[in-house]
C-alpha positions as CSV (number, residue, x, y, z in Angstrom):
1,M,71.1,-20.7,27.8
2,A,67.7,-22.8,27.8
3,T,66.7,-25.0,30.7
4,L,65.2,-28.5,29.9
5,H,63.8,-30.0,33.1
6,P,62.6,-33.5,33.4
7,F,59.5,-34.1,35.7
8,R,57.2,-36.4,37.4
9,A,54.3,-36.6,34.9
10,L,50.7,-37.4,36.1
11,R,49.1,-39.2,33.0
12,P,46.5,-41.6,31.8
13,L,47.3,-45.4,31.2
14,P,47.6,-46.0,27.1
15,S,44.2,-47.6,27.5
16,H,42.6,-44.3,28.8
17,A,44.6,-41.7,26.7
18,A,42.1,-41.4,23.8
19,R,39.4,-40.5,26.0
20,V,41.1,-38.2,28.3
21,A,43.0,-36.0,25.9
22,S,41.2,-32.7,25.0
23,V,41.9,-29.7,23.0
24,P,43.2,-26.7,24.9
25,Y,41.2,-24.5,27.2
26,D,41.1,-21.6,24.9
27,V,40.4,-22.8,21.8
28,I,36.4,-24.0,22.6
29,S,33.8,-21.7,24.4
30,T,32.0,-23.3,27.5
31,E,29.3,-24.5,25.6
32,E,31.5,-26.5,23.3
33,A,33.6,-27.9,25.9
34,R,30.3,-28.9,27.5
35,Q,29.3,-30.9,24.4
36,L,32.6,-32.4,23.7
37,A,32.8,-33.7,27.2
38,K,29.1,-35.0,27.0
39,G,29.3,-39.0,27.8
40,N,32.9,-38.8,28.9
41,D,33.7,-38.3,32.6
42,V,37.3,-38.9,31.8
43,S,37.7,-36.0,29.3
44,F,40.1,-33.7,30.7
45,L,37.8,-30.6,30.1
46,H,36.3,-31.5,33.5
47,V,39.8,-30.2,34.7
48,I,40.6,-27.7,32.4
49,R,37.2,-26.4,31.7
50,P,35.4,-27.4,35.3
51,E,32.4,-24.8,34.4
52,I,31.2,-27.6,32.4
53,D,30.1,-29.8,35.5
54,L,28.6,-26.5,37.0
55,P,25.1,-25.5,36.2
56,A,24.3,-23.6,32.7
57,G,25.1,-19.8,33.3
58,V,28.0,-19.9,35.7
59,D,30.4,-17.8,35.3
60,E,33.7,-19.2,34.6
61,H,35.4,-16.9,36.7
62,D,33.3,-17.9,39.9
63,D,35.0,-19.0,42.9
64,S,33.2,-22.4,42.1
65,V,34.8,-23.2,39.2
66,Y,38.2,-23.1,40.6
67,R,37.3,-25.5,43.5
68,T,35.7,-27.7,40.8
69,G,38.6,-27.6,38.7
70,A,41.0,-28.3,41.6
71,E,38.8,-31.4,42.8
72,N,38.2,-32.7,39.3
73,L,41.9,-32.9,39.3
74,R,42.2,-34.7,42.4
75,R,39.8,-36.9,41.4
76,F,41.9,-37.6,38.3
77,R,45.2,-38.1,40.3
78,A,43.4,-40.3,42.4
79,A,41.6,-42.4,39.5
80,D,42.5,-46.3,38.7
81,Y,43.6,-45.1,34.7
82,T,46.0,-42.7,35.6
83,V,49.4,-43.0,36.9
84,E,52.3,-40.9,38.6
85,E,55.9,-41.4,36.8
86,E,58.4,-42.8,39.8
87,S,61.2,-40.8,38.4
88,P,61.6,-37.5,36.2
89,S,61.1,-38.4,32.7
90,L,61.4,-36.3,29.1
91,Y,59.3,-37.1,26.2
92,V,59.1,-37.0,22.7
93,Y,55.4,-35.6,21.4
94,R,54.2,-36.3,17.5
95,L,51.0,-35.2,16.1
96,V,50.7,-35.5,12.2
97,M,47.9,-33.7,10.6
98,N,46.6,-34.5,6.9
99,G,49.8,-36.6,6.5
100,R,52.6,-33.9,8.0
101,P,54.3,-34.9,10.9
102,Q,55.4,-32.4,13.5
103,T,57.8,-33.6,16.4
104,G,58.9,-31.8,19.5
105,I,60.1,-32.4,23.0
106,F,57.8,-32.6,26.0
107,G,59.6,-31.4,29.2
108,C,59.5,-28.6,31.5
109,V,60.9,-25.1,31.2
110,S,62.0,-22.2,33.4
111,V,60.2,-19.8,35.1
112,A,63.2,-18.0,35.2
113,D,64.1,-18.5,31.7
114,Y,60.7,-17.1,30.7
115,D,61.4,-13.7,33.6
116,N,64.8,-13.5,31.9
117,D,64.4,-13.6,28.3
118,V,65.7,-16.6,27.7
119,I,62.2,-17.5,26.7
120,L,61.3,-14.8,24.1
121,K,57.4,-13.4,23.8
122,H,55.9,-11.7,21.1
123,E,52.4,-10.9,22.3
124,L,50.7,-8.8,25.0
125,T,48.9,-10.6,27.4
126,R,45.2,-9.6,28.8
127,P,45.2,-9.3,32.8
128,V,41.8,-11.1,33.0
129,K,43.3,-14.2,31.5
130,E,46.2,-14.2,33.2
131,D,44.2,-14.0,36.5
132,D,42.0,-16.9,35.0
133,R,45.0,-19.3,34.3
134,T,46.9,-17.8,37.5
135,R,44.0,-18.9,39.8
136,H,43.5,-22.3,38.1
137,I,47.1,-23.2,38.7
138,L,47.3,-22.0,42.3
139,E,44.0,-23.9,43.3
140,Q,45.0,-27.3,41.6
141,R,48.5,-26.8,42.5
142,A,49.5,-27.9,38.9
143,H,50.0,-26.8,35.2
144,A,47.5,-28.5,33.6
145,E,48.4,-27.8,30.3
146,P,51.7,-27.7,28.4
147,V,52.6,-24.3,26.1
148,M,54.2,-24.2,22.8
149,L,57.6,-23.1,22.1
150,T,59.7,-23.3,19.4
151,Y,63.6,-23.3,19.1
152,R,66.4,-23.0,15.9
153,D,66.8,-26.5,14.9
154,Y,69.7,-28.2,16.3
155,E,71.3,-31.3,15.4
156,A,72.4,-33.0,19.1
157,V,68.7,-32.6,20.0
158,Q,67.3,-34.1,17.0
159,E,69.8,-37.0,17.0
160,V,67.7,-38.1,20.5
161,V,64.3,-37.2,19.3
162,D,64.9,-39.7,15.8
163,D,66.7,-42.4,18.4
164,T,63.5,-42.1,20.6
165,V,61.0,-42.2,18.0
166,G,62.4,-45.5,16.6
167,G,61.2,-47.2,19.6
168,T,57.7,-48.2,21.2
169,P,55.4,-45.5,21.9
170,L,53.7,-44.7,25.2
171,Y,50.5,-43.2,23.2
172,E,49.2,-43.6,19.9
173,F,45.9,-42.4,18.7
174,T,43.9,-40.7,16.5
175,A,41.7,-38.0,17.6
176,T,38.1,-37.4,16.5
177,D,39.6,-34.3,14.1
178,G,41.7,-37.0,12.4
179,V,45.1,-35.6,14.0
180,G,47.6,-38.5,15.1
181,H,49.2,-38.3,18.6
182,S,52.1,-40.3,19.6
183,V,54.4,-40.1,22.7
184,W,57.3,-41.6,23.6
185,K,59.2,-41.7,26.8
186,V,63.0,-40.5,26.4
187,K,66.0,-43.0,27.4
188,D,68.1,-40.6,28.9
189,P,66.6,-37.4,29.8
190,S,69.7,-35.9,31.4
191,S,71.3,-36.3,28.1
192,L,68.9,-34.0,26.3
193,A,68.6,-31.8,29.0
194,A,72.3,-31.0,28.4
195,A,71.9,-30.4,24.9
196,F,69.3,-27.9,25.8
197,E,71.9,-26.1,27.5
198,N,73.5,-25.3,23.9
199,I,70.6,-23.7,22.7
200,P,70.5,-19.6,23.5
201,R,66.5,-18.7,23.1
202,L,63.4,-20.3,23.2
203,Y,60.2,-18.9,21.6
204,V,56.6,-18.4,22.7
205,A,54.3,-20.1,19.7
206,D,51.4,-20.3,21.4
207,G,50.5,-20.0,25.3
208,H,51.4,-16.6,26.4
209,H,48.9,-16.6,29.0
210,R,50.1,-19.8,30.5
211,C,53.7,-18.8,30.8
212,K,52.6,-15.3,32.7
213,A,50.3,-17.5,34.8
214,A,52.9,-20.0,35.9
215,S,55.4,-17.0,36.3
216,R,52.9,-15.6,38.7
217,A,51.9,-18.8,40.4
218,A,55.5,-19.3,41.2
219,A,56.3,-15.5,42.5
220,E,53.0,-16.2,44.7
221,I,53.9,-19.5,46.0
222,N,57.9,-19.5,46.3
223,P,58.9,-15.8,46.1
224,D,62.4,-16.4,47.7
225,S,63.4,-19.6,45.7
226,G,66.9,-18.5,45.8
227,P,69.6,-20.7,44.0
228,R,67.5,-23.6,44.2
229,P,64.5,-23.5,42.6
230,T,61.6,-25.8,43.3
231,E,59.3,-28.0,41.0
232,V,56.8,-24.7,41.0
233,D,59.4,-23.0,39.3
234,Y,59.2,-24.9,36.4
235,F,56.1,-25.3,33.7
236,P,55.9,-28.0,31.0
237,A,55.5,-27.2,27.0
238,V,56.1,-29.0,24.0
239,L,59.4,-27.7,22.0
240,F,59.6,-27.8,18.3
241,P,62.1,-26.9,16.2
242,M,61.5,-24.0,13.7
243,G,61.6,-26.3,10.4
244,N,58.9,-28.3,11.8
245,M,56.6,-25.4,12.7
246,N,53.2,-25.0,10.7
247,I,51.6,-21.4,10.9
248,M,48.4,-20.7,9.5
249,A,46.9,-17.6,8.6
250,Y,44.6,-15.6,11.4
251,N,41.7,-14.0,9.7
252,R,39.5,-11.2,10.6
253,I,36.1,-10.1,10.4
254,V,34.5,-6.7,10.8
255,R,31.1,-6.7,12.4
256,R,29.7,-3.4,11.1
257,L,30.9,-1.2,8.1
258,P,30.7,2.9,8.7
259,E,28.4,3.1,5.8
260,E,26.5,1.2,3.3
261,G,28.3,-1.6,1.7
262,T,29.0,0.1,-2.0
263,E,30.3,3.0,-0.4
264,F,32.6,1.2,1.5
265,L,33.5,-0.4,-1.7
266,R,34.3,2.9,-3.3
267,R,36.8,4.1,-0.4
268,L,38.6,0.9,-0.3
269,E,39.1,1.2,-4.3
270,A,40.2,4.4,-4.1
271,A,42.6,3.8,-1.0
272,L,44.0,0.5,-1.3
273,G,43.0,-0.7,-5.2
274,A,40.7,-3.3,-4.6
275,V,39.5,-5.4,-7.5
276,K,37.4,-8.5,-7.8
277,S,39.0,-12.2,-7.2
278,T,38.0,-15.2,-7.6
279,S,40.4,-16.7,-5.0
280,P,39.5,-16.0,-1.7
281,V,43.3,-16.8,-0.6
282,P,46.3,-14.5,-0.9
283,E,49.1,-15.8,-2.5
284,T,51.8,-13.9,-1.4
285,K,53.0,-11.8,1.5
286,G,51.5,-8.1,1.4
287,S,48.2,-9.4,-0.6
288,I,44.9,-9.5,1.3
289,R,41.4,-10.9,0.6
290,A,38.3,-8.8,1.4
291,Y,34.8,-10.5,1.3
292,I,31.9,-7.8,1.2
293,A,28.4,-8.6,0.2
294,G,29.2,-11.9,-1.3
295,V,32.4,-10.9,-3.5
296,W,36.0,-11.3,-2.9
297,Y,38.3,-8.3,-3.6
298,A,41.8,-8.3,-3.7
299,I,44.1,-5.7,-2.0
300,E,47.8,-5.1,-2.1
301,L,49.1,-3.4,1.2
302,P,51.3,-0.3,0.7
303,A,54.5,-0.7,2.4
304,S,54.4,0.5,6.2
305,K,55.8,4.0,6.8
306,R,56.9,2.7,10.2
307,T,60.1,1.4,11.3
308,G,60.9,-2.2,13.0
309,A,60.2,-5.8,12.3
310,A,56.9,-5.5,13.6
311,A,55.4,-3.0,11.3
312,E,56.8,-5.0,8.3
313,L,54.1,-8.1,9.4
314,D,51.1,-8.1,7.2
315,V,48.5,-7.8,10.3
316,A,50.3,-4.4,11.2
317,R,49.9,-3.3,7.6
318,L,46.2,-4.6,7.5
319,G,45.8,-2.1,10.5
320,E,47.8,0.8,9.2
321,H,46.5,1.3,6.0
322,L,43.0,-0.4,6.2
323,L,41.6,-1.1,9.7
324,E,42.5,2.3,11.4
325,P,42.3,5.3,8.8
326,L,38.9,3.4,7.0
327,L,37.1,1.5,9.7
328,G,38.7,3.7,12.6
329,I,39.8,0.6,14.5
330,A,43.0,1.3,16.2
331,D,43.0,-1.1,18.9
332,P,42.1,-4.5,17.3
333,R,43.0,-6.0,21.1
334,R,39.9,-4.2,22.5
335,D,37.5,-3.0,19.6
336,P,34.2,-4.7,19.6
337,N,33.8,-4.2,15.6
338,I,36.5,-6.7,14.9
339,D,36.7,-10.4,15.5
340,F,39.4,-13.2,14.6
341,V,38.7,-16.5,13.0
342,G,41.3,-19.2,12.9
343,G,42.7,-20.1,9.7
344,I,42.0,-23.9,10.4
345,R,38.0,-22.7,9.6
346,G,39.0,-21.8,6.0
347,T,37.7,-19.1,4.2
348,D,34.3,-20.7,4.0
349,A,33.9,-20.3,7.2
350,L,34.4,-16.4,6.9
351,E,32.0,-16.5,3.9
352,T,29.3,-18.0,6.5
353,I,29.9,-15.5,8.9
354,V,29.1,-12.3,6.4
355,D,26.4,-14.5,4.5
356,S,24.4,-14.7,8.1
357,G,24.6,-11.1,8.8
358,D,26.8,-11.4,11.6
359,A,29.8,-9.6,10.2
360,Q,29.8,-7.2,7.2
361,M,33.4,-7.8,6.2
362,A,35.7,-10.6,6.3
363,I,39.9,-10.5,5.6
364,S,41.3,-13.4,4.4
365,M,45.2,-13.1,5.3
366,F,48.6,-14.5,4.1
367,P,50.1,-16.6,6.8
368,T,53.0,-14.9,9.1
369,S,56.3,-16.8,8.8
370,I,57.8,-18.6,11.8
371,E,60.7,-16.6,10.3
372,E,59.1,-13.3,11.0
373,L,57.7,-13.9,14.2
374,V,61.3,-14.9,15.2
375,E,62.6,-11.4,14.0
376,V,59.9,-9.7,16.1
377,S,60.8,-11.6,19.2
378,D,64.4,-10.9,18.9
379,S,64.2,-7.4,18.2
380,G,62.2,-7.0,21.6
381,E,59.0,-6.1,19.7
382,L,55.7,-7.6,20.1
383,M,53.1,-8.6,17.0
384,P,49.9,-7.2,16.8
385,P,46.9,-9.2,18.4
386,K,46.2,-12.6,16.7
387,S,49.2,-12.7,14.2
388,T,49.5,-16.2,14.3
389,W,47.7,-19.5,14.1
390,F,49.5,-22.5,14.9
391,E,47.8,-26.5,13.8
392,P,47.8,-28.8,14.8
393,K,46.8,-28.3,18.4
394,L,48.3,-29.9,21.2
395,R,46.0,-32.1,23.2
396,S,45.8,-31.4,27.4
397,G,45.8,-34.5,29.8
398,L,48.7,-36.6,28.8
399,L,51.2,-35.5,30.7
400,V,50.4,-33.0,33.6
401,H,52.8,-31.3,36.0
402,V,51.8,-31.5,39.5
403,F,54.2,-30.0,41.9
404,D,52.4,-29.8,45.5
């Protein structure tokens, strides 16, 4: 059964929450982080993207970056605009995007649950990203950012959430991207933690590398935690019921086609029956749109010849019937000829990338459903890379888990 662990959060005062809160480290580049934090010395980007405080050109994996991140967190912790909770707490976190609310529980979950598949994964992690986040955790002695998990809707938990959001929020602000963020402190964290003991499984929605890094850090700091785990054996998460989750498409661009556009189009028409389309957005599962030389084409993906829940995903069928046989892209995780564009950017961004010459084809996908994610996870399979794009994104810096 799932463990929900109250923790003593390090957090900004309400007066500073909006300026402190930042986008997650992995949705922006170093230069984008530098621009977002410009003129804002309290932005949490100084902790999670500390290379922005070093000269341009410093590699983000340089020793100085990790030292700077740790020093920036120490300053954050000592600042007059932050506090540390006197007792372990749990929270309710609500995001509102385009009028749609998404409400979850903010607390810590167990490394043991992750290691023992109570928290189920659906993606492989990359060693370089694992190493990077693990080192940040070890240097900072903290988990600076939460992961996003989901669970099957459970009435006893929802009752606590509904009761909590009826009170006065600890934080309430609208970020620069128009997404609203509200946080409430749970009155009785022990009862909510007890309710979670009836939930058999949690599922990683977003943050596979942070989960794995938390596991690695715990093993390094406390290799023999035994029957009484210490604080490093827990890491922060926001847990949303599945009925609340919003998955957007995760689109693709292909940098270069194997032959001239007209010749490739003839192959695409012959192999997959591509036809011109007036709509860049597929309306049903199994349907994709391809943008080539200023024109959108509709394609219906054939059923998979492979077995398993993951094989039925549109992203898997795309690989089986288009990427591999027509483009020679057998491993999208490593092939430099393919890149990925989050659905939040829309199809206009895909057109701009192709029209600018940065790519020769864009592919607009139908979103993977939460049910498909759960089916793949429950079967012990893995999804192809970049199968899901969750929006809205959590903000970092509101509730930090320090374990020293």
